[in-house]
Every structure is written in C-alpha cells, then in structure tokens.
DSSP file (Angstrom, degrees, kcal/mol; ACC not computed):
  #  RESIDUE AA STRUCTURE BP1 BP2  ACC     N-H-->O    O-->H-N    N-H-->O    O-->H-N    TCO  KAPPA ALPHA  PHI   PSI    X-CA   Y-CA   Z-CA
    1    1 A M    >         0   0    0      0, 0.0     3,-1.3     0, 0.0    54,-0.0   0.000 360.0 360.0 360.0 111.4  -29.9  -10.6   39.2
    2    2 A Q  T 3   +     0   0    0      1,-0.3    20,-0.0     3,-0.0     0, 0.0   0.638 360.0  63.7 -72.0 -15.2  -27.7  -12.8   41.5
    3    3 A N  T 3  S+     0   0    0     18,-0.1    19,-3.5     2,-0.0     2,-0.3   0.564  83.5  91.1 -88.9  -7.3  -27.9  -15.9   39.3
    4    4 A L  E <   -A   21   0A   0     -3,-1.3     2,-0.4    17,-0.2    17,-0.2  -0.654  55.2-171.8 -89.0 145.8  -26.1  -14.4   36.3
    5    5 A Q  E     -A   20   0A   0     15,-2.5    15,-3.0    -2,-0.3     2,-0.6  -0.996  18.6-146.2-140.0 130.9  -22.3  -14.6   36.0
    6    6 A L  E     -Ab  19  97A   0     90,-3.3    92,-2.6    -2,-0.4     2,-0.5  -0.869  20.4-159.9 -92.3 122.0  -19.8  -13.0   33.6
    7    7 A Q  E     -Ab  18  98A   0     11,-3.0    11,-1.8    -2,-0.6     2,-0.4  -0.901   6.5-166.7-106.5 131.8  -17.0  -15.4   33.0
    8    8 A I  E     -Ab  17  99A   0     90,-3.2    92,-3.1    -2,-0.5     2,-0.7  -0.964  14.8-156.4-122.1 129.9  -13.8  -14.0   31.6
    9    9 A L  E     -Ab  16 100A   0      7,-2.7     7,-2.2    -2,-0.4     2,-0.9  -0.933  15.2-158.1-101.4 112.2  -10.8  -15.9   30.1
   10   10 A W  E     +A   15   0A   0     90,-3.6     2,-0.2    -2,-0.7     5,-0.2  -0.809  23.2 169.1 -96.4 102.7   -7.8  -13.6   30.6
   11   11 A L        -     0   0    0      3,-2.0    91,-0.0    -2,-0.9    -2,-0.0  -0.650  46.2-110.8-112.1 167.1   -5.3  -14.7   28.0
   12   12 A N  S    S+     0   0    0     -2,-0.2    -1,-0.1     1,-0.2     3,-0.1   0.869 115.7  24.9 -65.2 -37.1   -2.0  -13.2   26.8
   13   13 A D  S    S+     0   0    0      1,-0.1     2,-0.3    -3,-0.0    -1,-0.2   0.422 129.4   7.1-112.3   1.2   -3.3  -12.3   23.3
   14   14 A S        -     0   0    0     23,-0.1    -3,-2.0    24,-0.0     2,-0.4  -0.986  60.0-121.2-167.4 169.5   -7.1  -12.0   23.9
   15   15 A L  E     -AC  10  36A   0     21,-3.0    21,-2.7    -2,-0.3     2,-0.4  -0.968  19.9-153.3-120.1 139.8  -10.0  -11.9   26.3
   16   16 A G  E     -AC   9  35A   0     -7,-2.2    -7,-2.7    -2,-0.4     2,-0.4  -0.949  13.0-170.7-113.2 136.6  -12.9  -14.3   26.2
   17   17 A F  E     +AC   8  34A   0     17,-2.2    17,-2.2    -2,-0.4     2,-0.3  -0.974  12.8 157.3-127.1 138.5  -16.3  -13.4   27.6
   18   18 A C  E     -A    7   0A   0    -11,-1.8   -11,-3.0    -2,-0.4     2,-0.5  -0.978  30.3-132.7-149.9 160.1  -19.5  -15.4   28.2
   19   19 A V  E     -A    6   0A   0     -2,-0.3    11,-2.7    13,-0.3    12,-1.6  -0.961  24.5-172.3-116.6 130.9  -22.5  -15.0   30.4
   20   20 A N  E     -AD   5  29A   0    -15,-3.0   -15,-2.5    -2,-0.5     2,-0.5  -0.822  19.4-137.3-118.6 158.0  -23.8  -18.0   32.5
   21   21 A Y  E     -AD   4  28A   0      7,-3.2     7,-3.3    -2,-0.3     2,-0.5  -0.979  21.5-153.7-114.2 124.6  -26.9  -18.6   34.6
   22   22 A K  E     + D   0  27A   0    -19,-3.5     2,-0.5    -2,-0.5     5,-0.2  -0.871  16.5 177.3-107.0 128.8  -26.2  -20.4   37.9
   23   23 A I  E >   - D   0  26A   0      3,-2.8     3,-3.0    -2,-0.5     2,-0.2  -0.973  68.7 -52.5-127.1 114.9  -28.8  -22.5   39.7
   24   24 A A  T 3  S-     0   0    0     -2,-0.5     0, 0.0     1,-0.3     0, 0.0  -0.397 123.3 -22.0  53.6-118.7  -27.5  -24.1   42.8
   25   25 A K  T 3  S+     0   0    0     -2,-0.2     2,-0.4    -3,-0.1    -1,-0.3   0.318 118.9 100.4-101.1   7.8  -24.4  -25.9   41.7
   26   26 A T  E <   -D   23   0A   0     -3,-3.0    -3,-2.8     2,-0.0     2,-0.5  -0.787  56.0-158.0 -98.1 135.6  -25.4  -26.0   38.0
   27   27 A V  E     -D   22   0A   0     -2,-0.4    -5,-0.2    -5,-0.2    -2,-0.0  -0.961   5.5-168.5-114.3 123.8  -24.1  -23.5   35.4
   28   28 A I  E     -D   21   0A   0     -7,-3.3    -7,-3.2    -2,-0.5     2,-0.3  -0.951  22.5-127.9-112.1 120.2  -26.1  -23.0   32.3
   29   29 A P  E     -D   20   0A   0      0, 0.0    -9,-0.3     0, 0.0     3,-0.1  -0.500  24.0-179.0 -68.2 128.1  -24.4  -21.0   29.5
   30   30 A L  S    S+     0   0    0    -11,-2.7     2,-0.3    -2,-0.3   -10,-0.2   0.719  72.5  18.5 -93.7 -27.9  -26.5  -18.1   28.2
   31   31 A T  S    S-     0   0    0    -12,-1.6    -1,-0.2     3,-0.0     2,-0.1  -0.916  79.7-114.4-134.6 162.0  -24.0  -17.0   25.6
   32   32 A G        -     0   0    0     -2,-0.3     2,-0.4     1,-0.1   -13,-0.3  -0.293  50.7 -80.3 -79.1 178.0  -21.1  -18.6   23.8
   33   33 A Y        -     0   0    0    -15,-0.1     2,-0.4    -2,-0.1   -15,-0.2  -0.674  42.2-164.3 -81.4 137.0  -17.6  -17.2   24.3
   34   34 A Y  E     -C   17   0A   0    -17,-2.2   -17,-2.2    -2,-0.4     2,-0.5  -0.992   9.6-147.2-121.9 130.4  -16.7  -14.1   22.4
   35   35 A F  E  >  -C   16   0A   0     -2,-0.4     4,-2.3   -19,-0.2   -19,-0.2  -0.833  15.0-127.4-107.9 133.4  -13.0  -13.2   22.1
   36   36 A W  E  4 S+C   15   0A   0    -21,-2.7   -21,-3.0    -2,-0.5     4,-0.1  -0.959  84.6  13.7-120.3 138.7  -11.6   -9.7   21.9
   37   37 A P  T  4 S+     0   0    0      0, 0.0    -1,-0.2     0, 0.0   -23,-0.1  -0.933 120.3  67.1 -90.7  13.5   -9.8   -8.2   20.0
   38   38 A I  T  4 S+     0   0    0    -23,-0.2     2,-0.3     1,-0.0    -2,-0.2   0.885 121.2   1.9 -61.0 -39.1  -10.3  -11.1   17.6
   39   39 A S  S  < S-     0   0    0     -4,-2.3     2,-1.9     0, 0.0     3,-0.2  -0.840  92.7 -86.0-137.4 175.2  -13.9  -10.1   17.2
   40   40 A D     >  +     0   0    0     -2,-0.3     4,-2.3     1,-0.2     5,-0.2  -0.570  52.6 171.4 -84.9  76.4  -16.2   -7.4   18.5
   41   41 A A  H  > S+     0   0    0     -2,-1.9     4,-2.7     1,-0.2     5,-0.2   0.849  71.0  56.6 -58.9 -38.1  -17.0   -9.3   21.7
   42   42 A W  H  > S+     0   0    0     -3,-0.2     4,-2.4     1,-0.2    -1,-0.2   0.947 110.2  43.8 -60.5 -48.7  -18.8   -6.3   23.2
   43   43 A E  H  > S+     0   0    0      2,-0.2     4,-2.3     1,-0.2    -2,-0.2   0.897 113.5  51.3 -64.7 -40.7  -21.2   -6.0   20.3
   44   44 A Q  H  X S+     0   0    0     -4,-2.3     4,-2.1     1,-0.2    -1,-0.2   0.913 111.9  46.4 -64.2 -42.2  -21.8   -9.7   20.1
   45   45 A L  H  X S+     0   0    0     -4,-2.7     4,-3.2     2,-0.2     5,-0.3   0.901 109.8  54.8 -65.7 -39.8  -22.6   -9.9   23.8
   46   46 A K  H  X S+     0   0    0     -4,-2.4     4,-2.8    -5,-0.2    -2,-0.2   0.934 108.7  47.7 -58.2 -47.3  -24.9   -6.9   23.5
   47   47 A V  H  X S+     0   0    0     -4,-2.3     4,-1.2     2,-0.2    -1,-0.2   0.925 114.7  46.6 -60.0 -45.3  -26.9   -8.6   20.8
   48   48 A E  H  < S+     0   0    0     -4,-2.1     3,-0.4     1,-0.2     4,-0.4   0.937 115.1  45.0 -63.3 -47.4  -27.1  -11.9   22.8
   49   49 A L  H >< S+     0   0    0     -4,-3.2     3,-1.4     1,-0.2     6,-0.2   0.882 109.6  55.6 -67.1 -37.5  -28.1  -10.1   26.0
   50   50 A D  H 3< S+     0   0    0     -4,-2.8    -1,-0.2    -5,-0.3    -2,-0.2   0.772 100.3  60.8 -65.0 -24.8  -30.7   -7.9   24.2
   51   51 A S  T 3< S+     0   0    0     -4,-1.2     2,-1.2    -3,-0.4    -1,-0.3   0.623  86.1  82.1 -76.9 -11.3  -32.3  -11.0   22.9
   52   52 A K    X   -     0   0    0     -3,-1.4     3,-2.0    -4,-0.4    -1,-0.2  -0.719  59.9-179.4 -94.7  85.9  -33.0  -12.1   26.5
   53   53 A N  T 3  S+     0   0    0     -2,-1.2    -1,-0.2     1,-0.3     4,-0.1   0.743  77.1  61.5 -60.0 -25.8  -36.2  -10.1   27.2
   54   54 A W  T 3  S+     0   0    0     -3,-0.1    -1,-0.3     2,-0.1    -2,-0.1   0.628  84.5  92.3 -76.8 -13.4  -36.5  -11.5   30.7
   55   55 A L  S <  S-     0   0    0     -3,-2.0     5,-0.1    -6,-0.2    -3,-0.0  -0.727  85.8-117.4 -85.6 121.2  -33.1   -9.9   31.6
   56   56 A P    >>  -     0   0    0      0, 0.0     4,-1.8     0, 0.0     3,-0.6  -0.246  16.3-124.5 -59.1 144.0  -33.5   -6.4   33.1
   57   57 A V  H 3> S+     0   0    0      1,-0.2     4,-2.6     2,-0.2     5,-0.2   0.864 110.6  59.7 -56.5 -39.0  -31.9   -3.6   31.1
   58   58 A E  H 3> S+     0   0    0      1,-0.2     4,-2.2     2,-0.2    -1,-0.2   0.875 105.2  48.8 -59.9 -38.0  -29.9   -2.5   34.2
   59   59 A E  H <> S+     0   0    0     -3,-0.6     4,-2.4     2,-0.2    -1,-0.2   0.902 109.9  51.1 -68.5 -41.7  -28.3   -6.0   34.3
   60   60 A R  H  X S+     0   0    0     -4,-1.8     4,-2.5     1,-0.2    -2,-0.2   0.938 112.4  46.5 -59.8 -46.9  -27.4   -5.9   30.6
   61   61 A V  H  X S+     0   0    0     -4,-2.6     4,-2.5     1,-0.2     5,-0.2   0.899 110.7  53.2 -62.8 -41.7  -25.8   -2.5   31.0
   62   62 A K  H  X S+     0   0    0     -4,-2.2     4,-1.8    -5,-0.2    -1,-0.2   0.915 111.8  44.7 -61.0 -44.0  -23.9   -3.6   34.1
   63   63 A F  H  X S+     0   0    0     -4,-2.4     4,-1.9     2,-0.2    -2,-0.2   0.909 113.6  49.3 -68.6 -41.7  -22.4   -6.6   32.4
   64   64 A L  H  X S+     0   0    0     -4,-2.5     4,-1.9     1,-0.2    -2,-0.2   0.876 110.3  51.3 -66.9 -36.6  -21.5   -4.7   29.2
   65   65 A N  H  X S+     0   0    0     -4,-2.5     4,-2.4     1,-0.2    -1,-0.2   0.881 108.6  51.9 -65.4 -37.1  -19.9   -1.9   31.3
   66   66 A L  H  X S+     0   0    0     -4,-1.8     4,-2.3    -5,-0.2    -2,-0.2   0.864 106.1  54.6 -66.6 -35.4  -17.9   -4.6   33.1
   67   67 A V  H  X S+     0   0    0     -4,-1.9     4,-2.5     2,-0.2    -2,-0.2   0.934 110.1  46.3 -61.7 -45.7  -16.8   -6.0   29.7
   68   68 A V  H  X S+     0   0    0     -4,-1.9     4,-2.5     1,-0.2    -2,-0.2   0.914 111.9  51.1 -63.6 -43.0  -15.4   -2.6   28.7
   69   69 A E  H  X S+     0   0    0     -4,-2.4     4,-2.2     1,-0.2    -1,-0.2   0.888 111.3  48.3 -61.1 -39.6  -13.7   -2.1   32.1
   70   70 A T  H  X S+     0   0    0     -4,-2.3     4,-2.7     2,-0.2    -2,-0.2   0.909 109.8  51.6 -67.6 -42.8  -12.1   -5.5   31.7
   71   71 A M  H  X S+     0   0    0     -4,-2.5     4,-2.6     2,-0.2    -2,-0.2   0.920 110.9  48.5 -59.3 -44.3  -10.9   -4.7   28.1
   72   72 A D  H  X S+     0   0    0     -4,-2.5     4,-2.3     1,-0.2    -1,-0.2   0.920 112.5  47.9 -62.0 -43.8   -9.4   -1.5   29.4
   73   73 A S  H  X S+     0   0    0     -4,-2.2     4,-2.3     2,-0.2    -2,-0.2   0.898 111.9  49.5 -64.4 -41.1   -7.6   -3.3   32.2
   74   74 A W  H  X S+     0   0    0     -4,-2.7     4,-2.2     2,-0.2    -2,-0.2   0.912 111.0  49.4 -64.3 -43.6   -6.3   -6.0   29.9
   75   75 A Q  H  X S+     0   0    0     -4,-2.6     4,-2.3     1,-0.2    -2,-0.2   0.917 111.1  50.1 -62.1 -42.6   -5.0   -3.4   27.4
   76   76 A Q  H  X S+     0   0    0     -4,-2.3     4,-1.8     1,-0.2    -2,-0.2   0.918 111.4  47.5 -62.4 -43.3   -3.3   -1.5   30.2
   77   77 A S  H  X>S+     0   0    0     -4,-2.3     5,-2.1     1,-0.2     4,-0.5   0.855 110.9  52.2 -68.3 -32.9   -1.6   -4.7   31.5
   78   78 A S  H ><5S+     0   0    0     -4,-2.2     3,-0.5     1,-0.2    -1,-0.2   0.886 110.0  48.9 -67.5 -38.4   -0.5   -5.6   28.0
   79   79 A N  H 3<5S+     0   0    0     -4,-2.3    -2,-0.2     1,-0.2    -1,-0.2   0.832 113.7  46.2 -68.4 -32.4    1.0   -2.2   27.5
   80   80 A D  H 3<5S-     0   0    0     -4,-1.8    -1,-0.2     2,-0.3    -2,-0.2   0.501 107.2-128.0 -87.4  -5.0    2.8   -2.5   30.9
   81   81 A F  T <<5S+     0   0    0     -4,-0.5     2,-0.3    -3,-0.5    -3,-0.2   0.830  77.8  92.2  58.8  34.2    4.0   -6.1   30.0
   82   82 A E  S   <S-     0   0    0     -5,-2.1     2,-0.4    -6,-0.2    -2,-0.3  -0.988  85.7 -97.8-150.3 154.3    2.6   -7.3   33.3
   83   83 A I        -     0   0    0     -2,-0.3     2,-0.1    -3,-0.1    -9,-0.1  -0.595  40.0-130.2 -74.8 126.1   -0.7   -8.8   34.5
   84   84 A N        -     0   0    0     -2,-0.4     2,-2.1   -11,-0.2    -1,-0.1  -0.454  22.0-112.8 -72.0 148.3   -2.9   -6.2   36.1
   85   85 A K        +     0   0    0     -2,-0.1     2,-0.8    17,-0.0    -1,-0.1  -0.393  56.7 158.0 -81.3  61.8   -4.3   -7.1   39.4
   86   86 A F        +     0   0    0     -2,-2.1     2,-0.3   -16,-0.0    16,-0.0  -0.801  13.6 159.4 -90.0 109.7   -7.9   -7.2   38.1
   87   87 A T    >   -     0   0    0     -2,-0.8     3,-1.6     1,-0.0     4,-0.2  -0.793  57.0-102.9-127.5 168.8   -9.9   -9.3   40.5
   88   88 A K  G >  S+     0   0    0     -2,-0.3     3,-1.0     1,-0.3     5,-0.2   0.740 118.8  64.1 -65.8 -20.6  -13.5   -9.8   41.3
   89   89 A E  G 3  S+     0   0    0      1,-0.2    -1,-0.3     3,-0.1     5,-0.1   0.697  92.0  64.6 -73.2 -18.1  -12.9   -7.7   44.4
   90   90 A S  G <  S+     0   0    0     -3,-1.6     2,-0.3     3,-0.1    -1,-0.2   0.440 102.8  52.7 -86.8   1.7  -12.1   -4.7   42.3
   91   91 A V  S <  S-     0   0    0     -3,-1.0     3,-0.3    -4,-0.2     6,-0.1  -0.846  86.3-115.8-130.4 169.4  -15.6   -4.5   40.8
   92   92 A N  S    S+     0   0    0     -2,-0.3     3,-0.2     1,-0.2     2,-0.1   0.353  98.8  78.7 -89.0   6.1  -19.1   -4.4   42.3
   93   93 A L    >   +     0   0    0      1,-0.2     3,-2.4    -5,-0.2     4,-0.4  -0.267  56.4 158.7-104.2  46.6  -20.3   -7.7   40.9
   94   94 A S  G >  S+     0   0    0      1,-0.3     3,-0.5    -3,-0.3    -1,-0.2   0.782  73.9  33.1 -45.8 -46.6  -18.5   -9.8   43.5
   95   95 A G  G 3  S+     0   0    0      1,-0.2    -1,-0.3    -3,-0.2    -2,-0.1   0.546 116.4  58.0 -87.5  -4.9  -20.6  -12.9   43.3
   96   96 A N  G <  S+     0   0    0     -3,-2.4   -90,-3.3    -8,-0.1     2,-0.4   0.159  89.4  79.9-113.4  18.0  -21.2  -12.6   39.5
   97   97 A L  E <   -b    6   0A   0     -3,-0.5     2,-0.4    -4,-0.4   -90,-0.2  -0.989  46.3-178.9-133.4 130.9  -17.8  -12.6   38.1
   98   98 A E  E     -b    7   0A   0    -92,-2.6   -90,-3.2    -2,-0.4     2,-0.5  -0.986   7.2-168.4-129.6 123.2  -15.3  -15.4   37.4
   99   99 A I  E     -b    8   0A   0     -2,-0.4     2,-0.4   -92,-0.2   -90,-0.2  -0.941   6.9-175.8-112.5 127.6  -11.9  -14.6   35.9
  100  100 A R  E     +b    9   0A   0    -92,-3.1   -90,-3.6    -2,-0.5     3,-0.1  -0.927  59.4  40.2-120.5 147.1   -9.8  -17.5   34.6
  101  101 A G  S    S+     0   0    0      1,-0.4     2,-0.3    -2,-0.4    -1,-0.1   0.339  73.2 129.5 102.1  -5.7   -6.2  -17.4   33.3
  102  102 A L              0   0    0      1,-0.1    -1,-0.4    -3,-0.1   -91,-0.0  -0.636 360.0 360.0 -79.2 138.7   -4.8  -14.9   35.8
  103  103 A S              0   0    0     -2,-0.3    -1,-0.1    -3,-0.1    -3,-0.0   0.482 360.0 360.0 -83.6 360.0   -1.5  -16.1   37.4
C-alpha cells in the first residue's frame, strides 16, 4: 500500500515509531508514537495495525519486520558508539519510510 508510511525517530537513547497515511501532501497519523526500549513498541504497533481491518496482512507484517530491523540496527549502532548508516535506501519500502534524527 503506497500511501502508508513508517516514521522513525532515531534518538540516542530510544527509537520512536508511528505509522502515517499520506494523501497527496497531507499526512494523517494512523498510530501514535511508540518508543522503544521505553515500552514494547513492536507489540503496541502490532495491536494498532491489527485493529485496522482494511490494512492487508502483508503490509502489517512488512511494517512490523521493518520495526524489528530498525531496532536491531539501532542496537548495533549503540554498541558500536556510532550511528549506523540505516537509510531508506537500505530497505525495500523506499517511498514508505521516513527516518528523522540521523546526523
């Protein structure tokens, strides 16, 4: 679904995730922000996405897998004490991913 977007806030001590719906130049939030490791952001997003019956299961799985991939990348960069080069080009959701907070 090309109108869905995963927005990621890449911070030093946590990651924030939310899903938005884009129509033309308008962005409509579908979920609030969930911050990890402060909370179980993956589970919270899963519950929110599962409540959207109109959203295909494949899309839900794709977004949740991307959340896990981002968490792994963030943990690795935290362990290395440097920001990992995690960009939207490194995943297959090129138009559906926005990362903020990377230097």
